[in-house]
C-alpha positions as a printed Julia matrix, in Angstrom:
398×3 Matrix{Float64}:
 -25.12    2.46   13.29
 -22.74    5.03   14.4
 -22.58    3.6    17.87
 -21.46    0.27   16.49
 -18.82    1.99   14.47
 -17.37    3.67   17.41
 -16.39    0.36   19.16
 -13.18   -1.7    18.13
 -13.34   -5.44   18.71
 -11.52   -8.4    17.81
 -13.83  -10.85   16.14
 -13.93  -14.42   17.81
 -12.05  -17.09   16.04
 -14.11  -19.27   13.66
 -13.59  -22.98   13.5
 -14.72  -23.11    9.83
 -11.91  -20.9     8.97
 -14.02  -18.05    7.84
 -12.18  -14.7     8.33
 -13.85  -12.07    6.13
 -14.29   -9.65    9.04
 -10.93  -10.27   10.58
  -9.18   -7.14    9.01
 -10.17   -4.27    6.86
  -8.63   -5.34    3.73
 -10.69   -8.52    3.31
 -14.18   -7.16    2.8
 -13.06   -3.98    1.16
 -10.86   -5.54   -1.45
 -13.54   -7.98   -2.27
 -15.95   -5.26   -2.46
 -13.91   -2.89   -4.65
 -13.16   -5.83   -7.0
 -16.58   -6.78   -7.32
 -17.81   -3.16   -7.97
 -14.95   -2.68  -10.46
 -16.03   -5.94  -12.27
 -19.61   -4.62  -12.79
 -19.54   -0.77  -12.79
 -17.17    0.06  -15.81
 -18.96   -2.45  -18.22
 -22.34   -0.96  -17.29
 -20.96    2.59  -17.84
 -19.43    1.37  -21.26
 -22.73   -0.18  -22.32
 -24.58    3.08  -21.25
 -22.01    5.24  -23.18
 -22.23    3.12  -26.24
 -26.07    3.36  -26.33
 -26.87   -0.1   -25.52
 -28.34    0.79  -22.17
 -30.84    3.51  -21.63
 -29.47    6.8   -20.07
 -32.53    6.75  -17.74
 -31.37    3.49  -16.25
 -28.3     4.92  -14.77
 -26.98    8.54  -14.35
 -24.55    9.21  -16.96
 -20.98   10.44  -16.69
 -21.6    11.83  -13.25
 -22.5     8.38  -11.94
 -19.53    6.86  -13.62
 -17.24    9.39  -12.27
 -18.54    9.39   -8.76
 -18.33    5.54   -8.41
 -14.87    5.35   -9.81
 -13.58    7.68   -7.16
 -15.83    7.57   -4.15
 -16.89    3.96   -4.67
 -14.14    1.72   -6.06
 -11.12    3.76   -4.92
 -12.57    4.64   -1.78
 -13.14    0.98   -0.87
  -9.33    0.16   -1.75
  -8.28    3.09    0.46
 -10.27    2.15    3.47
  -9.1    -1.5     3.14
  -5.54   -0.51    2.84
  -5.65    2.26    5.64
  -7.43    0.06    8.2
  -4.72   -2.83    7.56
  -1.81   -0.46    7.41
  -3.22    1.63   10.35
  -3.06   -1.48   12.64
   0.67   -1.85   11.88
   1.44    1.82   12.19
  -0.35    2.32   15.56
  -0.12   -1.12   17.14
  -3.84   -0.79   17.79
  -6.9    -2.5    16.52
  -8.73   -0.83   13.52
 -12.29   -1.82   13.07
 -13.08   -5.59   12.73
 -15.91   -7.85   13.5
 -19.31   -6.07   13.64
 -18.1    -2.53   13.32
 -16.34   -3.63   10.07
 -19.56   -5.28    8.95
 -21.57   -2.1     9.72
 -19.13    0.16    7.64
 -19.03   -2.47    4.73
 -22.89   -2.41    4.85
 -22.83    1.34    4.67
 -20.59    1.25    1.75
 -22.96   -1.02   -0.21
 -25.98    0.98    0.7
 -24.25    4.1    -0.54
 -23.58    2.31   -3.89
 -27.35    1.48   -4.22
 -28.34    4.82   -3.29
 -26.43    6.53   -5.97
 -28.63    4.63   -8.68
 -31.81    5.38   -6.66
 -34.15    8.59   -7.24
 -33.41    9.6    -3.51
 -30.58   12.2    -3.99
 -30.46   13.45   -0.23
 -30.19    9.73    1.13
 -27.45    9.11   -1.47
 -25.65   12.35   -0.38
 -25.74   11.27    3.36
 -24.71    7.8     2.87
 -21.83    8.64    0.59
 -20.46   11.37    3.02
 -21.05    8.83    5.93
 -18.71    6.19    4.47
 -15.42    8.1     4.43
 -16.31    9.98    7.66
 -17.16    6.86    9.48
 -13.74    5.21    8.13
 -11.97    8.36    9.29
 -13.15    7.97   12.72
 -12.32    4.25   12.91
  -8.76    5.06   11.7
  -8.31    7.98   13.9
  -9.16    5.87   16.93
  -6.44    3.6    16.34
  -3.73    6.16   15.45
  -4.66    8.34   18.56
  -4.42    5.37   20.73
  -1.17    4.48   19.26
  -0.03    8.23   19.36
   0.81    7.79   15.71
   0.74   11.37   14.61
   2.7    11.13   11.64
  -0.44    9.45    9.79
  -3.09   11.73   11.11
  -3.2    13.47    7.83
  -4.8    10.35    6.28
  -7.79   11.06    8.58
  -8.06   14.54    7.2
  -7.92   13.19    3.6
 -10.99   10.89    4.35
 -12.88   13.71    5.74
 -12.19   15.7     2.56
 -13.33   12.7     0.51
 -16.58   13.06    2.01
 -16.69   16.73    1.34
 -15.84   16.05   -2.27
 -18.6    13.51   -2.56
 -20.96   16.21   -1.04
 -20.05   18.78   -3.52
 -20.58   16.37   -6.29
 -23.92   15.49   -5.04
 -25.02   19.01   -4.43
 -23.88   20.18   -7.71
 -25.83   17.49   -9.66
 -28.8    18.45   -7.44
 -28.58   22.01   -8.62
 -28.29   23.15   -5.05
 -24.96   25.1    -5.34
 -25.4    28.56   -6.79
 -21.53   28.97   -7.01
 -20.15   27.29  -10.31
 -16.82   27.02   -8.49
 -18.16   24.78   -5.75
 -20.38   22.81   -7.88
 -17.31   21.75  -10.13
 -14.96   21.08   -7.49
 -16.08   17.76   -6.11
 -14.73   15.3    -8.64
 -11.26   17.19   -9.05
 -11.12   17.11   -5.31
 -11.59   13.59   -4.89
  -9.34   12.56   -7.56
  -6.46   14.76   -6.43
  -6.92   13.38   -2.85
  -6.66    9.74   -4.09
  -3.59   10.86   -6.22
  -1.92   12.25   -3.17
  -2.56    9.15   -1.01
  -1.0     7.26   -3.92
   1.92    9.41   -4.24
   2.55    9.25   -0.38
   2.38    5.5    -0.2
   4.27    4.96   -3.41
   7.12    7.03   -2.0
   7.07    4.9     1.14
   6.7     1.46   -0.23
   7.76    1.23   -3.89
  11.53    1.73   -3.32
  11.38   -0.79   -0.45
   9.4    -3.26   -2.31
  11.78   -2.94   -5.2
  14.92   -3.4    -3.31
  13.44   -6.43   -1.41
  12.01   -7.97   -4.43
  14.68   -7.49   -7.22
  18.33   -8.58   -6.55
  20.66   -5.72   -7.32
  18.09   -2.99   -7.19
  19.27    0.32   -5.76
  15.92    2.29   -5.8
  16.38    5.36   -3.62
  14.6     8.26   -2.17
  15.96   11.79   -2.22
  14.39   14.03    0.27
  14.05   17.12   -2.05
  12.56   14.96   -4.79
   9.95   13.47   -2.26
   9.17   17.06   -1.09
   8.9    18.5    -4.65
   6.78   15.59   -5.88
   4.37   15.59   -2.86
   4.15   19.49   -2.81
   3.44   19.48   -6.55
   0.29   17.32   -5.96
  -0.93   19.51   -3.27
  -0.55   22.55   -5.38
  -2.65   20.82   -8.16
  -5.31   19.89   -5.57
  -5.64   23.45   -4.58
  -5.69   24.81   -8.17
  -8.17   22.11   -9.26
 -10.36   22.87   -6.17
 -10.49   26.55   -7.12
 -10.64   26.08  -10.89
  -7.65   27.82  -11.71
  -6.07   27.27  -15.17
  -3.98   29.2   -17.58
  -0.31   30.09  -16.77
  -0.08   29.25  -13.22
  -1.61   25.73  -13.84
   0.84   25.32  -16.59
   3.71   26.14  -14.4
   2.54   23.77  -11.69
   1.77   20.85  -14.01
   5.32   21.44  -15.63
   6.95   21.28  -12.34
   5.03   18.18  -11.13
   5.86   16.5   -14.48
   9.64   16.96  -13.78
   9.55   16.12  -10.21
   7.55   12.87  -10.58
   9.7    11.72  -13.73
  12.82   12.32  -11.67
  11.37   10.33   -8.72
  10.52    7.42  -10.91
  13.94    7.42  -12.45
  15.45    7.12   -9.03
  13.59    3.91   -8.39
  15.14    2.22  -11.54
  11.98    0.83  -13.23
  13.99   -0.71  -15.89
  15.36   -3.44  -13.55
  12.09   -4.7   -12.4
  10.74   -6.69  -15.32
  11.5   -10.01  -13.89
   9.2    -9.51  -10.86
   5.56   -8.68  -11.74
   4.66   -7.73   -8.11
   7.26   -5.03   -8.44
   6.97   -3.94  -12.06
   3.2    -3.43  -11.79
   3.84   -0.59   -9.25
   6.52    1.11  -11.59
   4.2     0.73  -14.54
   1.3     2.37  -12.68
   3.46    5.27  -11.64
   4.77    5.78  -15.08
   1.21    6.8   -16.02
   1.25    9.72  -13.6
   3.97   11.6   -15.85
   1.81   10.67  -18.79
  -1.13   12.12  -17.22
   0.7    15.38  -16.33
   1.92   15.68  -19.71
  -1.56   15.08  -21.3
  -2.86   17.77  -19.03
  -0.17   20.28  -20.35
  -1.01   19.23  -23.87
  -4.63   19.93  -23.17
  -3.84   23.36  -21.94
  -1.59   24.34  -24.79
  -3.34   22.83  -27.77
  -7.06   22.41  -26.37
  -6.88   18.69  -26.63
  -9.85   16.96  -24.97
  -9.38   16.04  -21.3
 -10.5    12.48  -21.4
  -7.07   11.03  -22.27
  -5.45   12.88  -19.32
  -8.3    11.93  -16.98
  -8.04    8.17  -17.97
  -4.39    8.06  -17.8
  -4.9     8.9   -14.16
  -8.1     6.86  -13.34
  -7.23    3.7   -15.34
  -3.54    3.96  -15.6
  -2.29    5.25  -12.28
  -5.21    4.42   -9.98
  -6.37    1.32  -11.62
  -2.97   -0.27  -12.04
  -1.45    0.77   -8.59
  -4.68   -0.37   -6.67
  -4.6    -3.76   -8.42
  -0.97   -4.09   -7.64
  -1.52   -3.19   -3.87
  -4.63   -5.32   -3.56
  -2.63   -8.29   -4.78
   0.53   -7.72   -2.86
  -0.96   -6.71    0.41
  -3.61   -9.64    0.15
  -0.83  -12.14   -0.19
   1.08  -10.53    2.59
  -1.58  -10.26    5.05
  -3.15  -13.83    4.35
   0.39  -15.59    5.04
   1.2   -16.36    1.41
   4.44  -16.02   -0.41
   5.01  -12.55   -2.19
   5.0   -13.97   -5.64
   2.9   -13.28   -8.54
   1.9   -16.15  -10.82
   0.28  -16.25  -14.25
  -3.0   -15.04  -13.09
  -1.73  -11.9   -11.32
   0.71  -11.25  -14.4
  -2.18  -11.56  -16.85
  -4.32   -9.29  -14.77
  -1.62   -6.66  -14.56
  -1.23   -6.83  -18.41
  -4.69   -6.47  -19.0
  -4.93   -3.4   -16.83
  -1.94   -1.85  -18.77
  -3.69   -2.48  -21.92
  -6.95   -1.01  -20.79
  -5.35    2.16  -19.87
  -3.31    2.16  -23.19
  -6.33    1.44  -25.22
  -8.38    4.23  -23.33
  -5.78    6.9   -23.57
  -4.05    6.3   -26.96
  -6.86    5.36  -29.34
  -8.94    8.34  -28.88
  -5.93   10.68  -29.5
  -4.83    8.81  -32.59
  -8.37    8.14  -33.91
 -10.94   10.38  -32.36
 -13.67    8.68  -34.26
 -12.92    5.37  -32.46
 -13.69    6.79  -28.87
 -16.78    4.37  -28.45
 -14.56    1.37  -29.49
 -11.87    2.4   -27.24
 -14.29    2.74  -24.32
 -15.8    -0.49  -24.88
 -12.3    -2.37  -25.38
 -10.93   -0.85  -22.41
 -13.72   -1.64  -20.16
 -13.7    -5.36  -21.26
  -9.98   -5.38  -20.45
 -10.57   -3.74  -17.09
 -13.16   -6.24  -16.09
 -10.99   -9.17  -17.22
  -8.34   -7.95  -14.72
 -10.79   -7.93  -11.83
 -12.37  -11.24  -12.75
  -8.93  -12.65  -12.64
  -8.33  -11.0    -9.35
 -11.68  -12.43   -7.77
 -11.18  -15.89   -9.21
  -7.73  -16.0    -7.56
  -7.97  -13.82   -4.29
 -11.71  -14.2    -3.17
 -10.83  -17.71   -1.47
  -7.89  -15.9     0.21
 -10.01  -12.94    1.39
 -12.71  -15.06    3.07
 -10.53  -17.7     4.75
  -8.15  -17.64    7.45
  -4.55  -16.94    7.01
  -2.47  -19.81    5.66
   0.03  -19.37    8.47
  -2.48  -19.54   11.1
  -1.88  -16.1    12.34
  -4.81  -13.73   13.19
  -5.7   -11.05   10.71
């Protein structure tokens, strides 16, 4: 399989208009949405006691699949598509892309199997194979600016390995056994922070008349630097005063960054306001982490502000916008997209706020949030699955 993944090839044109393997976003956005539609409701049913715990693998399974399954699929689809534009070189398409998608599917099945070592190997192989495919394009195009994405994919594989080894009881050091999930989450957060800084001001100014969203170099450096600092602290398991200082600095930096983007002017364009609404959850996440440190609040609300609010909303916004653009359609959100965005925002709000206000309603909050999450992705699949599998509307390749 690795030999197949090494080759980059352009798939032959199909007269029937089938184009699923023409570019990375097509299969991986489709797979990510399918998994999101099924994974979260299964977890909610297990959490509520409606499914036996022996059927799945509890919170560790849910956390792993949210980060190293769903989020990784969106990341691969986005990077393979953006990487072609960045480098001017082909990223995996055709059979290499099919092989990587099959590897991702096998990794999802292996997580549910009793074969822990097979699951570990497959789940490390997916981001590492994607890193190799991306690096080939960036290297051939001499696009060194984006080499760090290759390194982040390699680290994603390491995070998955640590989570697997910890669950298998094979890591004697508690620090390492607990580092896998925070490492994966912070890597995804860093990728989001980087790409948001590059595209949100541009998309805002292009999509909303009169917008003056801007980037200040020192704010960009402070925002990204604070996420890197959090990544290191989380990986090392550092808390206390140092963590409080970094979290407070990050809260100020990302709040100021969002204000520079002028989110209050975006409400007329759903393709734009969804990105701003998603980024708003990042200061909320940081604030809740600070509150958890100071007043020993449960970590769940802060975690779900990140996973559902930031990651869920911004990935949904990006897989709609980039799918429209790269299938040759107008960059305009209709009622289906708007409803999906509102459901995702509501899913985050219910999952974060309700347990804080009414801790005894935790189970109800989980069930309601999972339902809203699933409705978002059901709407996405209904609208976008035909776009993802068919050739571009404008007849261009890709």
